[in-house]
C-alpha positions in Angstrom: 125.3 130.9 38.0 123.1 128.2 39.4 120.0 128.3 41.6 119.7 128.5 45.3 116.8 129.0 47.7 116.5 130.5 51.2 114.1 128.8 53.6 113.1 129.7 57.2 111.0 127.6 59.4 110.9 126.4 63.0 112.6 123.0 63.5 111.7 122.6 67.1 110.9 124.2 70.4 113.2 125.4 73.1 112.7 123.8 76.6 114.7 125.2 79.5 116.1 122.8 82.0 116.7 123.4 85.7 119.4 122.1 88.0 120.3 121.9 91.6 123.6 121.9 93.6 125.4 124.5 91.5 128.8 125.7 92.7 131.3 128.2 91.5 134.9 127.8 90.3 137.7 130.2 90.7 137.6 131.2 87.0 134.0 132.4 87.4 132.2 129.5 85.7 129.6 127.4 87.6 128.6 123.8 87.3 126.1 121.6 88.9 124.5 118.2 88.9 121.3 118.1 86.8 117.9 116.6 87.6 116.9 115.8 84.1 118.6 112.4 83.9 119.9 112.8 80.4 116.7 113.8 78.8 117.1 115.5 75.3 115.2 118.6 74.3 114.3 119.9 70.8 116.5 122.6 69.4 115.3 126.1 68.7 117.5 126.3 65.6 115.8 127.2 62.3 117.0 126.7 58.7 118.9 129.8 57.5 119.7 128.7 54.0 119.5 125.6 51.8 121.4 124.9 48.6 121.2 122.2 46.0 124.3 121.3 43.9 124.4 119.6 40.6 126.7 119.0 37.6 126.6 122.6 36.6 126.3 124.2 40.0 129.3 122.9 41.9 128.9 124.1 45.5 131.0 123.5 48.6 130.8 124.5 52.3 133.6 126.1 54.4 133.5 127.1 58.1 136.0 128.6 60.5 136.2 130.8 63.6 138.3 132.6 66.1 138.1 133.0 69.9 138.0 136.7 70.9 137.3 136.9 74.7 139.2 140.0 76.1 141.4 140.2 72.9 141.9 144.0 73.3 142.2 145.3 76.9 142.6 148.9 75.7 139.1 149.3 74.1 135.5 148.2 74.8 135.6 145.9 71.7 137.5 142.8 70.5 138.2 141.0 67.3 140.5 138.6 65.5 141.3 136.8 62.2 139.2 134.0 60.7 141.2 132.0 58.3 139.3 130.6 55.3 140.4 128.0 52.8 138.4 127.6 49.6 136.1 130.6 49.3 137.2 134.0 47.9 135.4 137.1 46.7 134.9 135.8 43.3 133.4 132.4 44.1 131.4 133.0 47.3 127.6 132.4 46.8 126.5 133.0 50.4 128.3 133.8 53.7 127.1 134.2 57.3 129.0 135.7 60.3 128.0 134.5 63.8 129.1 135.8 67.2 128.1 135.8 70.8 128.4 138.5 73.5 127.9 137.8 77.2 126.4 140.9 78.9 123.9 142.1 81.5 121.9 144.1 78.8 121.9 144.3 75.0 125.4 145.1 73.9 126.0 148.8 73.0 128.5 148.2 70.1 126.4 145.6 68.2 126.0 147.9 65.2 129.8 148.6 65.1 130.9 145.1 64.1 133.2 145.2 61.0 134.4 142.4 58.7 137.3 143.2 56.4 136.9 146.9 56.9 133.1 147.1 56.2 130.4 147.3 58.9 127.9 144.4 58.9 124.2 144.5 59.5 123.5 142.4 62.6 120.4 140.2 63.1 119.6 139.2 66.7 119.2 135.5 67.3 117.4 134.2 70.5 118.8 135.5 73.8 119.6 132.9 76.5 120.8 133.1 80.1 124.5 133.2 80.6 126.4 129.9 80.1 127.6 129.8 83.7 129.3 133.2 83.9 128.6 136.3 86.0 127.0 138.1 83.1 123.2 137.6 83.0 122.6 136.9 79.3 124.2 135.5 76.1 123.4 137.6 73.0 123.9 135.8 69.7 124.0 137.5 66.3 124.0 136.7 62.6 125.0 138.9 59.6 124.9 138.2 55.9 128.4 138.9 54.7 128.3 137.4 51.3 129.8 140.5 49.7 132.6 140.9 52.3 134.2 137.5 52.6 137.7 137.1 51.1 140.1 134.1 50.7 142.6 133.5 53.5 142.5 135.8 56.5 139.2 137.6 57.3 139.4 140.4 59.9 136.5 140.8 62.3 136.4 143.6 64.9 134.0 145.7 67.0 132.7 142.9 69.2 131.6 144.2 72.6 134.2 143.3 75.2 135.3 144.9 78.5 138.9 143.5 78.2 138.6 141.9 81.6 137.8 138.3 82.4 134.3 137.7 83.7 133.4 141.4 83.5 130.5 142.4 81.2 130.5 142.6 78.3 132.6 139.8 77.0 132.8 138.4 73.4 133.0 134.7 73.1 134.2 134.5 69.5 133.1 134.7 65.8 132.6 132.2 63.0 132.1 132.4 59.2 130.0 129.8 57.3 130.5 130.1 53.6 128.9 128.4 50.5 131.1 128.8 47.5 131.4 127.6 43.9 134.1 125.0 43.3 135.7 123.9 40.0 136.0 120.2 40.6 133.6 119.0 43.4 130.1 119.6 44.6 127.9 118.7 47.5 124.5 117.2 46.7 123.0 119.6 49.2 124.1 122.1 51.8 122.0 123.2 54.8 122.7 125.9 57.4 120.7 126.3 60.6 121.1 128.8 63.4 119.4 129.8 66.7 121.1 129.8 70.1 120.5 126.9 72.4 121.7 127.1 76.0 122.9 123.9 77.6 123.5 124.5 81.3 124.2 121.9 84.0 124.2 118.1 83.8 121.6 116.3 81.8 120.7 119.2 79.5 120.5 118.4 75.8 119.3 119.7 72.4 118.4 117.8 69.2 118.5 119.5 65.8 116.8 117.6 63.1 118.3 118.6 59.8 115.9 118.6 56.7 118.2 116.7 54.3 116.8 115.4 51.0 119.6 113.7 49.2 119.0 110.3 50.7 120.5 107.9 53.3 124.0 106.4 53.4 125.8 109.4 52.0 129.0 110.7 53.5 128.6 114.2 54.9 130.6 116.8 56.8 128.9 118.7 59.6 130.1 121.8 61.5 128.8 122.9 65.0 129.4 126.5 66.0 129.2 127.0 69.8 130.3 129.4 72.5 131.9 128.8 75.9 133.1 125.3 75.3 135.8 124.5 77.8 137.6 121.7 79.6 134.4 120.0 80.9 132.4 117.2 79.4 129.9 117.9 76.6 128.9 115.3 74.0 128.1 115.7 70.3 125.9 113.1 68.7 124.7 112.2 65.2 121.6 110.0 65.2 122.3 109.1 68.8 125.9 107.9 68.0 128.6 109.8 69.8 131.1 111.9 67.9 134.6 112.4 69.0 136.0 111.9 72.5 133.2 113.3 74.6 134.5 116.9 75.0 134.6 118.2 71.5 133.5 121.8 72.4 136.7 122.6 74.1 137.7 126.1 72.8 139.4 124.6 69.8 139.2 127.6 67.5 142.3 129.7 67.1 142.5 132.5 69.7 143.0 136.1 68.7 146.2 137.8 69.7 146.6 138.4 73.4 143.6 136.1 74.3 144.5 134.1 77.4 141.2 132.4 78.1 138.6 131.6 75.4 135.7 129.4 74.7 134.7 129.2 71.0 134.4 126.3 68.6 133.7 125.7 64.9 134.1 121.9 65.0 133.7 119.6 62.0 132.6 116.0 62.1 132.4 113.3 59.4 128.9 111.7 59.5 126.7 109.4 57.3 123.1 110.4 56.4 120.2 108.3 57.5 116.4 108.6 57.6 116.5 110.9 60.6 119.6 113.1 60.4 119.6 114.5 64.0 122.5 116.5 65.3 122.7 116.7 69.1 124.7 118.3 71.9 124.1 116.8 75.3 125.7 117.2 78.8 126.4 114.2 81.1 124.0 113.8 84.0 126.7 113.7 86.7 130.0 115.5 87.2 131.3 118.9 86.0 129.2 119.3 82.9 130.1 122.1 80.4 127.9 125.1 79.8 127.4 125.8 76.0 125.6 128.2 73.7 125.0 126.1 70.5 124.6 128.8 67.8 124.7 127.2 64.4 125.0 124.0 62.4 126.1 123.6 58.8 126.3 120.4 56.8 127.3 119.4 53.2 126.1 116.1 51.9 127.3 113.7 49.2 130.4 115.5 47.8 131.4 114.1 44.5 133.4 115.1 41.4 132.0 117.9 39.4 132.8 119.7 36.2 131.2 123.0 35.5 130.0 123.5 31.9 131.8 126.4 30.2 129.6 129.2 28.9 132.2 130.3 26.4 131.9 129.1 22.8 133.8 125.8 22.4 134.8 123.7 19.4 134.3 119.9 19.6 138.1 119.5 19.5 138.5 121.6 22.7 135.7 119.8 24.5 137.3 116.4 23.7 140.7 117.7 24.7 139.5 118.8 28.2 138.6 115.2 29.1 142.0 113.6 28.1 
């Protein structure tokens, strides 16, 4: 039912920034004043999938997530509900599940993650240092869950979690990014990238150049999936123009039941395409900058009206009637 292609290539290189004058807060996070003076670095995200829509291949994008940190204090795992609007098991073309675990070593339950009652097959994304927590590392994962996604609530479980704040392991959260067939509208193109970029201390930044082909001046909707966003400044940009109020990654995703403290975002932004199409996350040079793991970016470009062409035999009278 329509063509799609999967492409993987390196978009940029990861550069690690350093900082001085770090200090700890009572909640376990640490912050500092950076020495990079606002310099931006290239992202290590790569293109996971790219889709082209047309008049007979009406494709849309949906994304949603849930914060899961310490959701279940009785086990060594956590989970929650990701609420989706638009996709269902009959119209999903592609779906990816993303999650991050903070730990001192590779999580032990990584092969036990379940979506809607079925185990997923995890693929490790790049590992970074911890985003200002006591755990040493941030482990990010992707799983193709095209055959598992359902409309409405999607139940994810099995994420490594000690059940105790700032005690390894801790799950940050989980997000679904879904490409689905729609009856009445279609994006000109859809691109999903993923990687795992750490922004730590003031002045750090990442730029992710999205390889869009549908042209400039088109309305688009972009989602940024990130872990550990909290009440400290971080700035999202599109082609060097700031988006939102300066602290968009602020644990805005719904929290799983019993979660007290969380840090997970699946944030959407309305943007306009240009000749460059660069998504960025940057931290301010001075003050209590946030610490963030930028895991994935998804964008749909140029959504317009779309009518799928029926494959069933039609009379001319029926075809004329459908357009009245």
